[in-house]
C-alpha positions, 0 to 999 in steps of 0.5 A: 357835057363830059364828065371830069376825070376825078383821077386825073389830077390825084397824086399817089404815094409810092414807096420808095424802094432801094434798088441797084444792079446786081453785082454779078450782072456788073462783074459779067459785063466788065468781063465781057468787055475785057475779054472783048478788048483782049480778043480785038487786040489779037486780030493781028500779030505784031512784032517788037523792035530789037534795038542793036539786034541784042534784045530779042531774048526780051521780045520772045518772052513778052510775045509769048506772055501776051499771047495768052488771052488770060493775061490780056484780059487781066491786063485790060481790067487792071485799073492801076497803071505800071510798067507791064500795063503801059507796054500792053497799051502801047501794043493795043494802041499800035504805038512804038512799044518801049521794051527798054523801059520794061527791061530797065525795070526788070533789073538795070543790067538789062539796059546793058548792050549785052545778049542775055539768056532769055530764060533768065529774063523770063524768070525775072519778068515773072517774079516782077509782077503779081499778075504773072505769079498768080497765073502761073504759080505751082508748087513742087513736092519731093518724096524720097522712099526706101522700098525696103523698109518704107522709110519716107520723107517729104519736102516741098518748094512753093511758088514755082513759075516755070516747070524745069524739065530734063531731057536726058537722051536727045538722040531720040525723038520723043513727045512732050508728054514723054519728057514730062512723065519722066520727070515728074510722078514716077520713082527714080533710083537715087545715089542716097543710101536709106538712113535707116541702115538698109544700105539700100539706095532709095527712090525719088518722086517729084510731084507737081502740085496746085497747077494753074490753068497756064503752064510754062515749060522749059527744057534743061539742055545745052544743045538745042539744035538736036532736040527732037520732039514730036507732034508738039502742036497736035499732042496734049500732055497730062499732068495730075489729070490735068490736060494742056496744049501748047499755044506758043514756043520760044526757039533758038537758032544757034548752037550756044543757048546764051547766043541772042538768036530767039524767035516765037512760034505762036498758034492763031486761028489753027495756024502757026506764025513765026514771029522774029522781032518785027517780022511776022510770018505764017509758018508751020511748027518746025519739024520735030521742034528743032530749037524749041526749048521754052513751051507755053501751054494752056489747059484744055477746056473741061479737062477735069472731066476727061479721062 
């Protein structure tokens, strides 16, 4: 006769311990999902409609901003719905993208049938949304010094979103690195006389501080057709020991920068694509960057360890 199992029906008291999934695990899962959506979103390049052939100024700005993986990821994780999130969702879903609503939200004047200047719209767009402020803000510090008596003064401008660069000589081909070096980090003589009585002209240096890993650079130039910038797709620029590469650019095809003839060049999988409103074509980066005047850069991975 089998012996009954005395333990079969016994009940055991088990301590009820509180448990949860570690926060860092949840965060990593959310980030991974957001990155996946952001990556899947850019498996293709998609143009944007241009009503009445007047609004390419808005299209090129939105295209270059959405081309950043970091922005797509942030928008994917964003829970609250706003205009830029709505535009992003329409783009991802391959729906009709309502750029007109976004233009009107930035400023009602952008609803007028006028070909506005792309850099003006870009500046207003960046200042309208916290997501862009967070990713692009940097500070400028200006140092004025007399090399004779060492009299020195400093001033700072905080919360800048576009790095403006002067291009003094458009007749000579140069690199983007040369232009940045000539505009920041080096001393230039000014017309201002030292206030300590030296009767000597002072020197001035502009430093770019507290940079993020994303950077927008605009050339201040009236005639874009004659710009000659070499090796943009292959070169790195160094600002305060941080290295950046160009991943997209805004170009202008006419002589007048305020004419509405803009297009993008976007880098994807080591190829360059020209995006002009609804038209997307694989094209090489234009020779000597002719017509380029706004560049969108991303910091090179591990650049802080580079010499």
